[in-house]
N, C-alpha and C positions, 0 to 999 in steps of 0.2 A: 458424566461424561466432559472432555473439552475436546472440543469440534475445533478444525483447524477448515475454513472453508474457503478454496481457492478460486476465485470467480476468472473465467475464460472462455468468452463468448465468440464465436467465431468471423462474427462482422467485420471487424476492424476496417474500418474508412483509410484512414491516415496511411497505416502501413498496414496492407494489406496482409492476413495471418498471422499478427503478428507474436501471438502467443506462442506459436510454435515453429515461429522463426528460426531456422539456428543463430545460437551467439555463443560466441567461443568453442565452436566444435560441438553443442548440443542444442536441443530447441529449449528455448529463455526458460521455460516453463518448467523445465526440469530442476534450477535453478530453486526456484522456493519450494519446491518439493523437496528435493536434497535438505536445504535447511529447517522446514519442520519435523521431518524425521530425526533430524541429528538432533535436533535441540531435547528428545525425550518424553515432549510436553504432552503427546495429543493422542490419546485412543483414536481416533478416526481422523484423518488426513481425505478431504472431499475435495474434487475440482466440480464445482458447476459450470457446466457448459449445455448446449443446445448443440453442439457439430461433433459429430462420431467423429472426426480424426483428432480433434483437441481430445476427445476422449480416450481413444485408442493408446495416443503420446502421455497422458496423466499417467494411464495405468502400467505403461510400458517401464513408467519411472519410478512407480512406488507408489501412485495415487492412488484412492479408490473414486469411482465414480459410480455409485449406487442407483442413479437417477438420471433423465436429462430434464434440464432446466426447461419449463414451460417456454413458448416462445412468447407469449405476452411480456415475459422478463427478459429478454433476448434483444431488443431492439437499442437503439442510439441513443433513446431518454430513459429508462431502467438505471436506477442509482444502485449504490451497494446495499441499503441497507434492506432493502427487498427482497434482493438476492439472497441474502445470509436468513435473511425472517424462514424465506420458503424453503430452505437447507435446514434450518432449525426443525419449523413444522412435519416436514418429511421424516425427523427422525422419531420428533415426537409421536406422529403414527404408527412407527415400526414401534413403541413402547419403552425409547428409551429415553433416558433424564438427561438432557444435556445443561450444563451450569454456566463454564464459559466459552466465550467461541474469537478465535484470529481469525478476521477476515485479512487473508494474505492474497497480496494482489499476484496476478501473472507473471507480471515483467520486474519481479522485482527481484532483480538478480543479483544485487549487491547486499541482499538483508545477511546477518549472518546469524548461526544459531544463539550466540551469548547475545543479540537484540530482542530475539523471541522471550530469551527465560528473562530478562530484565524487563521489560515491559510487562510480563505477567506478574513479577514479583511488584509493582509499583501497583498493578491490578488490585493484585491480594492485598497490600497491605492499606490499601484506600478503601474510601467508602463512596466514590463512585461508580455511573456504569460502564465509564468507558476507561480507556487510556488511547489516547491519538498520537502518533506520532510526528515531530515537527523538527523542522531546521530550521535554524539561524538565517534570517536574511546575510549576505554577504557583503552591504553594503547599507550603514544607516539610511532607512526609507525615508528620514526627515529630511534627506540632502538630494531626496530626489527632483529630477529636471524635466521641467516640460518641453515639448521642442514643438514651434509654432510650423504653422504651413506654409513660411517664408523660410523656414529652417532657423528663426531665431530663439535661444533658449534662455528659458525661466525658471528661479526656483519653484518648486511647487509649493512651500512652504518658505516664506522668505525670514521668518522670525529665526529662522535657525541656520541662517546665512553665514554666518560669521562663527556658530559651536561648535567645537571643537569635536571628532568624532566618537571619543572617548568618554564624551563626556552626554550622549546621546542614552535614551532607553535600546537596548535591543529588540528587536521584532521578528518574530517567525512565520512559519507558514506551512502548511499541512502536508508533510515530506510524501503522502501517496503513497505508502509503502505496504505499510498493515496496521488494523487498528485489532484491539483486545476491550472486549466486552461483555456485559453479563449477557444472557443467552432473553432472557427477561427484557431486557431494554433494547435488544434489536428486535424481538417479537412488537412492544411496544412503541417502536420508530421514534424514542428518543433521539433528538437530536446529536451528531456525534460534535459539533462546533458548539459546546454549550457549555454551562455550570457545570452539568453533569459529566464532563469527559474531565482529565488528568491531560495534562502534556507530557511528552516521554522524549527531551531531545536525544536528537539521530547525529552520529556526527556526519558532515559534508560528506564524503568522500562513500557514504553508504545510501547516498540518496541519489538517482535519476529519473527523470520524469520522460518517459520515451514518449514521443509523439512524434518526431523526425525524423530521417534519416541522421542528419545532424547530431542529436540526441542517443540515436542507436551508436554511433561510433564512439562516443564521449561515453558511454555506458561500460562498452566491450574495454576501453581504454584504461578505465577507472577498474575495473574487474581485472585487467591482466596486471593491473600496479597493486593491487591487493595481493594477486599468486608470487608477485613479484619480493613482495617485503615481507612472505612468510605469514600472512594473516588470513 
């Protein structure tokens, strides 16, 4: 069984009720559910939550909520791996066999089915435990500047002061949108950011972390631009 798990706890602090807040006319949770459904990849699409309102919203938009997440996995300090592992174990206890799992975030409103399918193909073609979505830093991190207390700037890496940007190695960061992995790796808590993972590069327009009101407005603008160009 290929399983999609969308973690969506109710206790978001920086943007209250973030996971079901209206985003371009629908709860933001509806968008990753729709992408997962349209991908045609999954036998089950499950939202993992401890919150009954989120559970009801998830069901309204086509996901399953066959269990409520235990309270001990719904605090500010719980990471993704134990949440996904708990969902996998629940299905195993029901007699299901889980092969690959996609951990898809509830605020990944810009992710399209093509991204999910391409990353899944990358996992199947590799011997790695995970595929981790990454996105390229928009400017070479070797040219970063330090800002001192008095406002003075200084290069963080002076050795690259005169290097041409096109000659510098590109670097990437975790896009924080979704992860594909083998069920056994999630159960063994194999680290995502390790040699067990293959990087899958997402386009910058498909990535927006949402932690502030400015982030939210930027994500909605990116989504509208995507609609306007027919993507």
